[in-house]
All heavy atoms as an XYZ file, in Angstrom:
890
protein
N     131.223     79.490    115.084
C     132.217     79.798    114.072
C     131.569     80.316    112.801
O     132.180     81.100    112.092
C     133.048     78.553    113.757
C     134.110     78.291    114.788
S     135.513     77.319    114.252
C     134.806     75.847    113.632
N     130.379     79.877    112.523
C     129.709     80.360    111.314
C     129.365     81.832    111.412
O     129.465     82.563    110.435
C     128.451     79.535    111.055
C     128.751     78.130    110.613
C     127.477     77.336    110.484
N     127.792     75.972    110.137
C     127.327     75.362    109.057
N     126.518     75.985    108.250
N     127.663     74.127    108.801
N     128.961     82.281    112.608
C     128.668     83.699    112.782
C     129.926     84.535    112.647
O     129.899     85.625    112.057
C     128.012     83.952    114.137
C     126.601     83.453    114.185
O     125.940     83.323    113.159
N     126.123     83.145    115.381
N     131.030     84.055    113.185
C     132.300     84.771    113.048
C     132.722     84.829    111.588
O     133.205     85.868    111.106
C     133.374     84.086    113.884
N     132.534     83.737    110.857
C     132.869     83.719    109.434
C     131.998     84.707    108.656
O     132.483     85.409    107.766
C     132.703     82.312    108.873
N     130.725     84.775    109.015
C     129.822     85.719    108.363
C     130.286     87.150    108.576
O     130.402     87.933    107.629
C     128.407     85.534    108.918
C     127.323     86.437    108.343
C     126.047     85.641    108.173
C     127.057     87.615    109.245
N     130.588     87.501    109.813
C     131.002     88.874    110.127
C     132.341     89.200    109.468
O     132.513     90.270    108.867
C     131.068     89.071    111.656
C     131.712     90.392    112.004
C     129.685     88.980    112.256
N     133.296     88.293    109.570
C     134.612     88.534    108.967
C     134.515     88.646    107.450
O     135.186     89.483    106.838
C     135.588     87.428    109.354
C     136.045     87.436    110.807
C     136.833     86.173    111.118
C     136.874     88.661    111.089
N     133.692     87.819    106.826
C     133.527     87.894    105.377
C     132.893     89.195    104.930
O     133.307     89.795    103.939
N     131.891     89.651    105.659
C     131.234     90.904    105.278
C     132.135     92.110    105.515
O     132.197     93.015    104.669
C     129.921     91.061    106.040
C     128.815     90.079    105.660
C     127.576     90.332    106.498
C     128.488     90.172    104.185
N     132.836     92.145    106.640
C     133.743     93.275    106.897
C     134.919     93.249    105.921
O     135.296     94.278    105.361
C     134.229     93.251    108.358
C     133.065     93.545    109.297
C     135.337     94.275    108.572
C     133.403     93.370    110.759
N     135.510     92.075    105.718
C     136.603     91.967    104.757
C     136.166     92.309    103.345
O     136.898     92.957    102.594
N     134.947     91.895    102.969
C     134.426     92.237    101.649
C     134.171     93.725    101.491
O     134.397     94.294    100.423
N     133.700     94.374    102.554
C     133.474     95.826    102.487
C     134.795     96.576    102.339
O     134.894     97.538    101.566
C     132.729     96.295    103.729
N     135.826     96.130    103.061
C     137.140     96.749    102.901
C     137.723     96.461    101.517
O     138.368     97.321    100.915
C     138.085     96.267    104.003
C     137.744     96.707    105.421
C     138.670     96.032    106.420
C     137.811     98.209    105.551
N     137.506     95.251    101.019
C     137.966     94.906     99.670
C     137.240     95.733     98.621
O     137.800     96.058     97.571
C     137.764     93.415     99.411
N     135.993     96.098     98.902
C     135.236     96.951     97.997
C     135.885     98.322     97.868
O     135.982     98.870     96.764
C     133.802     97.080     98.501
C     132.764     97.697     97.591
C     132.566     96.834     96.360
C     131.457     97.845     98.339
N     136.365     98.860     98.969
C     137.045    100.155     98.937
C     138.356    100.046     98.157
O     138.656    100.890     97.303
C     137.293    100.661    100.369
C     138.149    101.918    100.373
C     135.979    100.918    101.089
N     139.135     99.001     98.428
C     140.394     98.793     97.711
C     140.131     98.597     96.222
O     140.815     99.172     95.371
C     141.166     97.592     98.300
C     142.369     97.237     97.447
C     141.592     97.885     99.725
N     139.126     97.793     95.894
C     138.794     97.547     94.494
C     138.309     98.793     93.783
O     138.634     99.027     92.617
N     137.549     99.618     94.471
C     137.067    100.867     93.878
C     138.233    101.771     93.495
O     138.285    102.302     92.378
C     136.135    101.584     94.862
C     135.679    102.926     94.404
C     134.709    103.046     93.420
C     136.217    104.080     94.940
C     134.285    104.289     92.993
C     135.810    105.326     94.516
C     134.839    105.436     93.542
N     139.174    101.949     94.391
C     140.310    102.810     94.093
C     141.262    102.175     93.085
O     141.864    102.876     92.271
C     141.040    103.207     95.375
C     140.310    104.255     96.153
C     139.651    103.930     97.313
C     140.259    105.557     95.706
C     138.961    104.889     98.030
C     139.572    106.536     96.406
C     138.920    106.203     97.574
N     141.409    100.852     93.118
C     142.243    100.181     92.130
C     141.680    100.304     90.723
O     142.403    100.590     89.763
N     140.371    100.101     90.590
C     139.713    100.250     89.290
C     139.802    101.702     88.818
O     140.082    101.980     87.661
C     138.248     99.817     89.403
C     137.561     99.617     88.074
C     137.467     98.356     87.527
C     137.007    100.686     87.372
C     136.841     98.146     86.316
C     136.383    100.496     86.165
C     136.301     99.223     85.637
O     135.686     99.031     84.438
N     139.576    102.615     89.740
C     139.642    104.031     89.395
C     141.034    104.472     88.977
O     141.189    105.318     88.083
N     142.065    103.915     89.588
C     143.437    104.258     89.216
C     143.728    103.861     87.776
O     144.312    104.637     87.015
C     144.425    103.571     90.172
C     145.868    103.815     89.807
C     146.493    104.993     90.154
C     146.603    102.863     89.103
C     147.816    105.222     89.810
C     147.910    103.074     88.754
C     148.520    104.262     89.114
O     149.824    104.489     88.768
N     143.309    102.654     87.406
C     143.538    102.195     86.024
C     142.810    103.095     85.038
O     143.360    103.496     84.012
C     143.104    100.719     85.868
C     143.106    100.297     84.415
C     143.999     99.818     86.682
N     141.557    103.446     85.345
C     140.793    104.329     84.463
C     141.407    105.726     84.398
O     141.437    106.353     83.339
C     139.342    104.427     84.935
C     138.522    103.204     84.640
C     138.383    102.942     83.146
O     138.152    103.896     82.369
O     138.516    101.770     82.757
N     141.899    106.219     85.514
C     142.517    107.547     85.559
C     143.755    107.599     84.671
O     143.940    108.551     83.906
C     142.879    107.905     87.005
C     143.519    109.244     87.164
C     142.745    110.393     87.186
C     144.889    109.366     87.282
C     143.330    111.642     87.328
C     145.491    110.599     87.418
C     144.708    111.748     87.450
N     144.594    106.578     84.762
C     145.810    106.538     83.943
C     145.458    106.374     82.470
O     146.099    106.967     81.599
C     146.759    105.419     84.425
C     147.204    105.688     85.853
C     147.966    105.287     83.509
C     147.964    106.969     86.066
N     144.433    105.587     82.157
C     143.999    105.466     80.765
C     143.504    106.797     80.214
O     143.733    107.113     79.047
C     142.883    104.420     80.639
C     143.415    103.004     80.604
O     144.637    102.831     80.400
O     142.613    102.077     80.794
N     142.817    107.537     81.034
C     142.220    108.793     80.591
C     143.256    109.915     80.453
O     143.335    110.596     79.436
C     141.136    109.206     81.570
C     140.278    110.351     81.109
C     140.585    111.298     80.174
C     138.974    110.662     81.560
N     139.562    112.175     80.029
C     138.552    111.813     80.871
C     138.124    110.090     82.487
C     137.321    112.393     81.081
C     136.899    110.680     82.687
C     136.500    111.806     81.994
N     144.079    110.105     81.473
C     145.003    111.239     81.499
C     146.412    110.902     81.060
O     147.221    111.798     80.847
C     145.046    111.856     82.904
C     143.772    112.542     83.281
C     142.920    111.978     84.206
C     143.409    113.744     82.684
C     141.738    112.596     84.557
C     142.228    114.369     83.021
C     141.387    113.800     83.961
N     146.732    109.634     80.950
C     148.068    109.232     80.530
C     149.017    109.074     81.709
O     148.730    109.482     82.829
N     150.163    108.508     81.411
C     151.147    108.236     82.450
C     152.005    109.465     82.712
O     152.262    110.259     81.815
C     152.052    107.075     82.039
C     151.345    105.758     81.923
C     152.296    104.615     81.595
O     153.520    104.855     81.491
O     151.808    103.495     81.454
N     152.450    109.571     83.936
C     153.449    110.561     84.329
C     154.662    109.751     84.758
O     154.585    109.023     85.759
C     152.953    111.458     85.482
C     154.036    112.433     85.897
C     151.680    112.184     85.090
N     155.753    109.831     84.020
C     156.905    108.974     84.326
C     157.377    109.119     85.776
O     157.487    110.225     86.298
C     157.979    109.452     83.354
C     157.210    110.075     82.237
C     155.992    110.666     82.859
N     157.614    107.992     86.397
C     158.096    107.854     87.763
C     157.123    108.392     88.815
O     157.476    108.496     89.974
C     159.461    108.507     87.929
C     160.529    107.865     87.081
C     161.881    108.521     87.268
O     161.993    109.576     87.866
N     162.906    107.886     86.728
N     155.917    108.779     88.428
C     154.925    109.256     89.391
C     153.674    108.388     89.320
O     153.256    107.806     90.320
C     154.562    110.744     89.148
C     153.459    111.186     90.082
C     155.792    111.620     89.297
N     153.054    108.322     88.163
C     151.829    107.543     87.979
C     151.957    106.769     86.678
O     151.828    107.344     85.597
C     150.615    108.458     87.943
N     152.237    105.489     86.794
C     152.393    104.635     85.622
C     151.331    103.557     85.633
O     150.854    103.145     86.685
C     153.790    104.012     85.605
C     154.889    105.067     85.503
C     156.283    104.461     85.579
O     156.401    103.261     85.875
O     157.232    105.208     85.350
N     150.971    103.094     84.445
C     149.945    102.066     84.313
C     150.453    100.736     84.851
O     151.637    100.433     84.772
C     149.547    101.918     82.841
C     148.369    101.014     82.589
C     147.102    101.487     83.267
O     146.907    101.207     84.436
N     146.262    102.189     82.545
N     149.550     99.962     85.413
C     149.909     98.640     85.929
C     150.227     97.713     84.769
O     149.901     98.001     83.607
C     148.778     98.069     86.809
C     148.582     98.913     88.045
C     147.489     97.958     86.039
N     150.841     96.587     85.078
C     151.305     95.678     84.027
C     150.162     95.057     83.235
O     150.236     94.931     82.028
C     152.161     94.583     84.666
C     152.840     93.682     83.669
C     153.799     92.724     84.348
O     154.477     93.134     85.299
O     153.844     91.563     83.908
N     149.098     94.626     83.912
C     147.972     93.982     83.245
C     146.680     94.658     83.704
O     146.027     94.177     84.630
C     147.965     92.486     83.566
C     147.030     91.713     82.678
O     146.244     92.294     81.938
N     147.106     90.401     82.765
N     146.285     95.753     83.072
C     145.141     96.522     83.577
C     143.809     95.778     83.508
O     142.949     95.980     84.371
C     145.124     97.773     82.706
C     145.961     97.475     81.533
C     146.916     96.401     81.934
N     143.616     94.915     82.516
C     142.345     94.185     82.434
C     142.185     93.218     83.600
O     141.111     93.109     84.191
C     142.251     93.424     81.108
C     142.130     94.360     79.924
O     141.615     95.484     80.114
O     142.551     93.973     78.818
N     143.243     92.499     83.929
C     143.200     91.586     85.068
C     143.023     92.370     86.366
O     142.265     91.955     87.254
C     144.476     90.769     85.139
C     144.539     89.854     86.343
C     145.883     89.177     86.487
O     146.789     89.389     85.683
N     146.032     88.378     87.508
N     143.684     93.485     86.477
C     143.596     94.336     87.665
C     142.158     94.793     87.889
O     141.633     94.725     88.991
C     144.519     95.535     87.424
C     144.991     96.268     88.636
C     145.972     95.725     89.452
C     144.495     97.518     88.947
C     146.438     96.412     90.549
C     144.951     98.213     90.042
C     145.931     97.656     90.836
O     146.375     98.335     91.925
N     141.496     95.234     86.825
C     140.117     95.700     86.948
C     139.152     94.554     87.210
O     138.201     94.704     87.982
C     139.707     96.464     85.691
C     140.357     97.827     85.607
C     139.947     98.598     84.377
O     139.778     98.016     83.300
N     139.777     99.895     84.528
N     139.379     93.415     86.580
C     138.501     92.264     86.810
C     138.586     91.792     88.257
O     137.561     91.503     88.890
C     138.873     91.121     85.865
N     139.778     91.747     88.817
C     139.934     91.323     90.210
C     139.417     92.390     91.170
O     138.955     92.066     92.271
C     141.395     91.006     90.531
C     141.928     89.797     89.818
S     140.984     88.315     90.186
C     140.458     87.846     88.571
N     139.468     93.659     90.773
C     138.920     94.730     91.615
C     137.409     94.588     91.753
O     136.840     94.954     92.780
C     139.269     96.093     91.020
N     136.765     94.048     90.741
C     135.315     93.826     90.793
C     135.000     92.473     91.438
O     134.108     92.360     92.277
C     134.712     93.882     89.376
C     134.835     95.286     88.808
C     133.258     93.436     89.379
C     134.503     95.389     87.341
N     135.742     91.446     91.066
C     135.426     90.081     91.467
C     135.730     89.781     92.936
O     134.935     89.121     93.610
C     136.197     89.106     90.578
C     135.859     87.638     90.700
C     134.408     87.407     90.309
C     136.785     86.820     89.833
N     136.849     90.262     93.455
C     137.242     89.891     94.816
C     136.269     90.375     95.895
O     135.925     89.598     96.786
C     138.678     90.343     95.113
O     138.796     91.733     95.041
N     135.760     91.614     95.862
C     134.782     91.987     96.885
C     133.468     91.216     96.766
O     132.847     90.874     97.777
C     134.541     93.476     96.662
C     135.619     93.947     95.793
C     136.136     92.769     95.063
N     133.065     90.920     95.541
C     131.825     90.173     95.339
C     131.956     88.773     95.925
O     131.051     88.283     96.611
C     131.461     90.124     93.842
C     131.067     91.515     93.359
C     130.344     89.121     93.583
C     130.875     91.623     91.872
N     133.082     88.113     95.671
C     133.299     86.774     96.220
C     133.340     86.802     97.749
O     132.764     85.927     98.405
C     134.598     86.184     95.684
C     134.606     85.771     94.221
C     136.004     85.365     93.801
C     133.630     84.654     93.971
N     133.996     87.809     98.322
C     134.101     87.893     99.778
C     132.746     88.152    100.424
O     132.389     87.506    101.419
C     135.096     88.982    100.161
N     131.985     89.069     99.879
C     130.681     89.400    100.457
C     129.700     88.243    100.275
O     128.969     87.872    101.197
C     130.139     90.709     99.861
C     131.004     91.884    100.331
C     128.686     90.935    100.253
C     130.709     93.188     99.629
N     129.693     87.639     99.091
C     128.805     86.502     98.858
C     129.179     85.320     99.746
O     128.310     84.636    100.300
C     128.839     86.096     97.388
N     130.471     85.062     99.911
C     130.906     83.978    100.791
C     130.541     84.241    102.239
O     130.112     83.336    102.954
N     130.694     85.486    102.672
C     130.305     85.819    104.038
C     128.814     85.677    104.260
O     128.369     85.199    105.308
N     128.034     86.062    103.273
C     126.581     85.939    103.402
C     126.138     84.482    103.422
O     125.128     84.148    104.039
C     125.894     86.681    102.257
N     126.880     83.606    102.770
C     126.527     82.185    102.715
C     127.102     81.380    103.877
O     126.789     80.199    104.008
C     127.046     81.566    101.412
C     126.381     82.083    100.166
S     127.119     81.380     98.692
C     126.626     79.686     98.850
N     127.922     81.986    104.700
C     128.665     81.235    105.712
C     127.764     80.522    106.711
O     128.116     79.448    107.187
C     129.625     82.160    106.447
N     126.625     81.073    107.035
C     125.752     80.420    108.020
C     124.985     79.256    107.419
O     124.802     78.231    108.070
C     124.767     81.422    108.593
C     125.450     82.388    109.524
C     124.507     83.031    110.438
N     123.773     82.006    111.184
C     122.830     82.268    112.040
N     122.499     83.498    112.278
N     122.206     81.302    112.675
N     124.520     79.387    106.202
C     123.688     78.334    105.631
C     124.504     77.287    104.875
O     124.214     76.094    104.975
C     122.633     78.936    104.706
O     123.254     79.638    103.650
N     125.482     77.685    104.140
C     126.347     76.780    103.371
C     127.796     77.120    103.677
O     128.445     77.873    102.950
C     126.098     76.919    101.866
C     124.725     76.539    101.436
C     124.623     75.053    101.389
N     123.268     74.673    101.012
C     122.751     73.520    101.341
N     123.448     72.657    102.022
N     121.523     73.229    100.988
N     128.296     76.552    104.767
C     129.614     76.939    105.255
C     130.733     76.573    104.288
O     131.658     77.358    104.094
C     129.877     76.302    106.613
N     130.665     75.413    103.678
C     131.746     74.987    102.787
C     131.824     75.897    101.568
O     132.899     76.404    101.225
C     131.551     73.536    102.354
C     132.604     73.000    101.389
C     133.971     73.003    102.046
C     132.243     71.610    100.917
N     130.711     76.127    100.917
C     130.699     76.982     99.721
C     131.077     78.408    100.090
O     131.858     79.059     99.400
C     129.319     76.928     99.029
C     129.271     77.862     97.841
C     129.003     75.511     98.600
N     130.526     78.910    101.200
C     130.863     80.258    101.637
C     132.334     80.403    101.961
O     132.965     81.405    101.609
N     132.900     79.413    102.625
C     134.323     79.456    102.943
C     135.201     79.431    101.710
O     136.190     80.157    101.615
N     134.831     78.612    100.748
C     135.607     78.558     99.504
C     135.512     79.873     98.731
O     136.507     80.333     98.152
C     135.144     77.387     98.637
C     135.452     75.989     99.190
C     134.847     74.922     98.298
C     136.946     75.789     99.336
N     134.327     80.479     98.729
C     134.182     81.774     98.063
C     135.016     82.857     98.745
O     135.641     83.686     98.076
C     132.713     82.194     98.023
C     131.818     81.462     97.036
C     130.374     81.924     97.198
C     132.286     81.686     95.618
N     135.036     82.843    100.074
C     135.845     83.835    100.786
C     137.335     83.622    100.537
O     138.082     84.591    100.348
C     135.549     83.797    102.282
C     134.248     84.451    102.649
S     134.016     84.617    104.411
C     133.329     83.018    104.797
N     137.774     82.381    100.512
C     139.179     82.119    100.215
C     139.532     82.516     98.782
O     140.617     83.047     98.526
C     139.509     80.651    100.464
C     139.534     80.220    101.927
C     139.770     78.720    102.035
C     140.584     80.985    102.700
N     138.605     82.283     97.857
C     138.837     82.712     96.478
C     138.892     84.236     96.378
O     139.710     84.791     95.629
C     137.742     82.159     95.563
N     138.048     84.925     97.125
C     138.071     86.382     97.135
C     139.369     86.928     97.707
O     139.935     87.892     97.179
N     139.857     86.311     98.791
C     141.131     86.733     99.375
C     142.277     86.469     98.401
O     143.177     87.298     98.247
C     141.376     86.015    100.691
N     142.232     85.328     97.719
C     143.270     85.020     96.733
C     143.249     85.963     95.549
O     144.300     86.372     95.050
N     142.056     86.320     95.091
C     141.945     87.260     93.972
C     142.456     88.635     94.369
O     143.130     89.311     93.577
C     140.491     87.348     93.511
N     142.162     89.055     95.579
C     142.651     90.348     96.058
C     144.169     90.337     96.169
O     144.841     91.302     95.782
C     142.015     90.670     97.409
C     142.142     92.086     97.928
C     141.405     93.054     97.012
C     141.588     92.188     99.328
N     144.727     89.246     96.669
C     146.175     89.125     96.766
C     146.825     89.077     95.390
O     147.861     89.695     95.162
C     146.543     87.878     97.569
C     148.030     87.654     97.680
C     148.803     88.443     98.512
C     148.653     86.661     96.936
C     150.173     88.247     98.608
C     150.011     86.456     97.022
C     150.770     87.255     97.860
O     152.125     87.062     97.934
N     146.214     88.349     94.464
C     146.775     88.219     93.126
C     146.821     89.565     92.403
O     147.791     89.878     91.720
C     145.952     87.225     92.310
C     146.506     86.957     90.931
S     145.542     85.755     90.016
C     144.121     86.730     89.596
N     145.792     90.363     92.554
C     145.725     91.631     91.836
C     146.531     92.734     92.516
O     147.289     93.447     91.866
C     144.271     92.072     91.697
N     146.377     92.884     93.829
C     146.932     94.044     94.514
C     148.141     93.733     95.390
O     148.771     94.646     95.907
C     145.848     94.703     95.381
C     144.666     95.168     94.594
C     143.471     94.476     94.648
C     144.739     96.285     93.787
C     142.374     94.896     93.931
C     143.655     96.715     93.063
C     142.467     96.014     93.128
N     148.433     92.473     95.617
C     149.549     92.123     96.482
C     149.188     92.276     97.947
O     148.040     92.527     98.309
N     150.186     92.135     98.798
C     149.978     92.214    100.242
C     150.662     93.482    100.725
O     151.871     93.523    100.910
C     150.567     90.973    100.911
C     150.102     90.764    102.323
C     148.831     90.303    102.562
C     150.940     91.018    103.389
C     148.387     90.094    103.853
C     150.515     90.808    104.685
C     149.236     90.345    104.913
N     149.879     94.542    100.895
C     150.433     95.829    101.301
C     149.637     96.439    102.429
O     148.767     95.798    103.036
N     149.907     97.693    102.677
C     149.301     98.371    103.812
C     147.784     98.510    103.661
O     147.057     98.470    104.648
C     149.993     99.742    104.036
C     149.707    100.702    102.901
C     149.563    100.352    105.356
N     147.291     98.655    102.438
C     145.859     98.824    102.230
C     145.126     97.506    102.014
O     143.901     97.465    102.067
C     145.592     99.755    101.046
C     146.075    101.154    101.298
C     147.167    101.654    100.620
C     145.435    101.959    102.226
C     147.620    102.941    100.861
C     145.876    103.244    102.478
C     146.977    103.740    101.795
N     145.857     96.442    101.754
C     145.212     95.160    101.484
C     145.380     94.149    102.605
O     144.782     93.078    102.552
C     145.757     94.543    100.186
O     147.165     94.343    100.311
C     145.455     95.426     98.988
N     146.173     94.463    103.611
C     146.447     93.490    104.666
C     145.170     93.113    105.419
O     144.922     91.923    105.662
C     147.553     93.993    105.625
C     147.150     95.245    106.352
C     147.930     92.915    106.617
N     144.336     94.070    105.761
C     143.139     93.746    106.521
C     142.053     93.084    105.677
O     141.453     92.108    106.138
C     142.610     94.982    107.256
C     143.478     95.360    108.414
C     144.247     96.507    108.370
C     143.567     94.547    109.529
C     145.066     96.852    109.419
C     144.381     94.887    110.594
C     145.143     96.043    110.544
N     141.768     93.541    104.459
C     140.775     92.796    103.675
C     141.191     91.354    103.396
O     140.369     90.441    103.495
C     140.664     93.587    102.374
C     141.159     94.935    102.674
C     142.146     94.790    103.781
N     142.453     91.136    103.079
C     142.919     89.777    102.798
C     142.872     88.924    104.063
O     142.375     87.792    104.053
C     144.341     89.787    102.191
C     144.304     90.391    100.795
C     144.930     88.390    102.162
C     145.679     90.616    100.191
N     143.372     89.463    105.167
C     143.426     88.690    106.408
C     142.031     88.374    106.937
O     141.758     87.234    107.332
C     144.229     89.450    107.459
N     141.129     89.347    106.939
C     139.784     89.110    107.453
C     139.016     88.120    106.586
O     138.338     87.226    107.093
C     139.023     90.426    107.561
C     139.513     91.419    108.619
C     138.742     92.729    108.504
C     139.392     90.849    109.991
N     139.128     88.277    105.277
C     138.410     87.397    104.372
C     138.963     85.974    104.429
O     138.202     85.000    104.446
C     138.464     87.947    102.937
O     137.988     89.287    102.944
C     137.618     87.125    101.999
N     140.280     85.836    104.468
C     140.884     84.502    104.545
C     140.544     83.823    105.871
O     140.233     82.623    105.901
C     142.391     84.594    104.360
N     140.596     84.563    106.969
C     140.243     83.980    108.257
C     138.773     83.571    108.292
O     138.437     82.507    108.818
C     140.539     84.965    109.385
C     140.209     84.477    110.799
C     141.008     83.221    111.128
C     140.466     85.576    111.803
N     137.900     84.396    107.721
C     136.495     84.023    107.637
C     136.294     82.758    106.818
O     135.488     81.890    107.171
N     137.036     82.622    105.724
C     136.949     81.410    104.911
C     137.425     80.174    105.651
O     136.812     79.110    105.573
N     138.509     80.318    106.394
C     139.025     79.187    107.169
C     138.039     78.791    108.260
O     137.777     77.603    108.480
C     140.407     79.535    107.756
C     141.438     79.637    106.629
C     140.839     78.516    108.788
C     142.752     80.235    107.051
N     137.465     79.779    108.939
C     136.499     79.472    109.989
C     135.240     78.819    109.427
O     134.675     77.916    110.055
C     136.126     80.741    110.751
C     137.181     81.296    111.697
C     136.699     82.593    112.315
C     137.537     80.293    112.765
N     134.806     79.269    108.257
C     133.613     78.674    107.657
C     133.867     77.221    107.267
O     133.010     76.358    107.479
C     133.176     79.481    106.440
N     135.021     76.942    106.703
C     135.331     75.570    106.308
C     135.516     74.688    107.541
O     135.131     73.517    107.550
C     136.565     75.540    105.396
C     136.215     76.176    104.051
C     137.079     74.122    105.196
C     137.381     76.348    103.117
N     136.073     75.258    108.593
C     136.333     74.482    109.803
C     135.110     74.334    110.702
O     135.204     73.697    111.747
C     137.461     75.125    110.593
N     133.980     74.893    110.321
C     132.774     74.774    111.138
C     132.448     73.294    111.327
O     132.360     72.538    110.369
C     131.616     75.508    110.483
N     132.252     72.890    112.566
C     132.105     71.474    112.872
C     130.826     70.844    112.380
O     130.806     69.712    111.932
N     129.730     71.564    112.431
C     128.434     71.003    112.056
C     128.312     70.972    110.538
O     128.489     71.987    109.878
C     127.333     71.874    112.647
C     125.944     71.372    112.393
C     124.978     72.328    112.990
N     125.236     73.673    112.464
C     124.316     74.600    112.322
N     123.093     74.361    112.707
N     124.601     75.773    111.846
N     127.972     69.859    109.927
C     127.807     69.841    108.473
C     126.558     70.604    108.036
O     125.635     70.812    108.818
C     127.681     68.351    108.140
C     127.267     67.715    109.407
C     127.802     68.549    110.529
N     126.548     71.033    106.792
C     125.436     71.800    106.256
C     124.161     70.974    106.220
O     123.085     71.466    106.505
C     125.752     72.282    104.841
C     126.881     73.276    104.845
O     127.999     72.853    105.109
O     126.641     74.467    104.602
N     124.275     69.735    105.812
C     123.129     68.836    105.717
C     123.476     67.555    106.457
O     124.503     67.465    107.110
C     122.824     68.557    104.244
C     122.408     69.802    103.484
C     122.244     69.527    102.004
O     122.479     68.398    101.565
O     121.871     70.471    101.295
N     122.644     66.563    106.334
C     122.908     65.294    106.992
C     124.181     64.645    106.477
O     124.845     63.920    107.176
C     121.719     64.327    106.797
C     120.487     64.715    107.604
C     119.721     65.856    106.981
O     119.856     66.094    105.770
O     118.988     66.529    107.717
N     124.539     64.921    105.222
C     125.749     64.378    104.632
C     126.894     65.351    104.919
O     126.761     66.540    104.684
C     125.580     64.202    103.106
C     126.835     63.637    102.492
C     124.404     63.305    102.815
N     127.998     64.857    105.428
C     129.121     65.701    105.767
C     129.734     66.291    104.494
O     129.765     65.653    103.441
C     130.180     64.891    106.506
O     131.294     65.700    106.786
N     130.221     67.510    104.576
C     130.813     68.160    103.401
C     132.326     68.030    103.365
O     132.979     68.696    102.586
C     130.393     69.627    103.329
C     130.818     70.460    104.497
N     130.024     70.605    105.604
C     131.923     71.186    104.737
C     130.623     71.390    106.474
N     131.786     71.750    105.970
N     132.877     67.184    104.199
C     134.328     67.004    104.175
C     134.694     65.777    103.401
O     134.067     64.804    103.342
C     134.891     66.904    105.601
C     134.789     68.183    106.345
C     133.891     68.344    107.380
C     135.577     69.256    105.982
C     133.800     69.521    108.072
C     135.496     70.440    106.669
C     134.608     70.583    107.720
């Protein structure tokens, strides 16, 4: 399960990186060129949108990379990354796979049966 969590976290984080790149770029584009009514309007909270566009892929990739050695921490990071992606961008056609893959990787990492050390992490 740890290997599956690692792969799901890295793939979900890479997809979240693409979503975050375009989300951050959209906010910058609207700031630079201005709004076009009913076509391209600024998001409600652009600072939060940009912060989550940067933070969510980092959390997902870092959690996936940690899934084999520190499953609990890696799983929590992946779940936080999926939550940040959902909070900023919602659940749509471009975010369904990054959110689903990252959240599933987080669940699998937390559910890994073998504890990280001699002391159980549950």
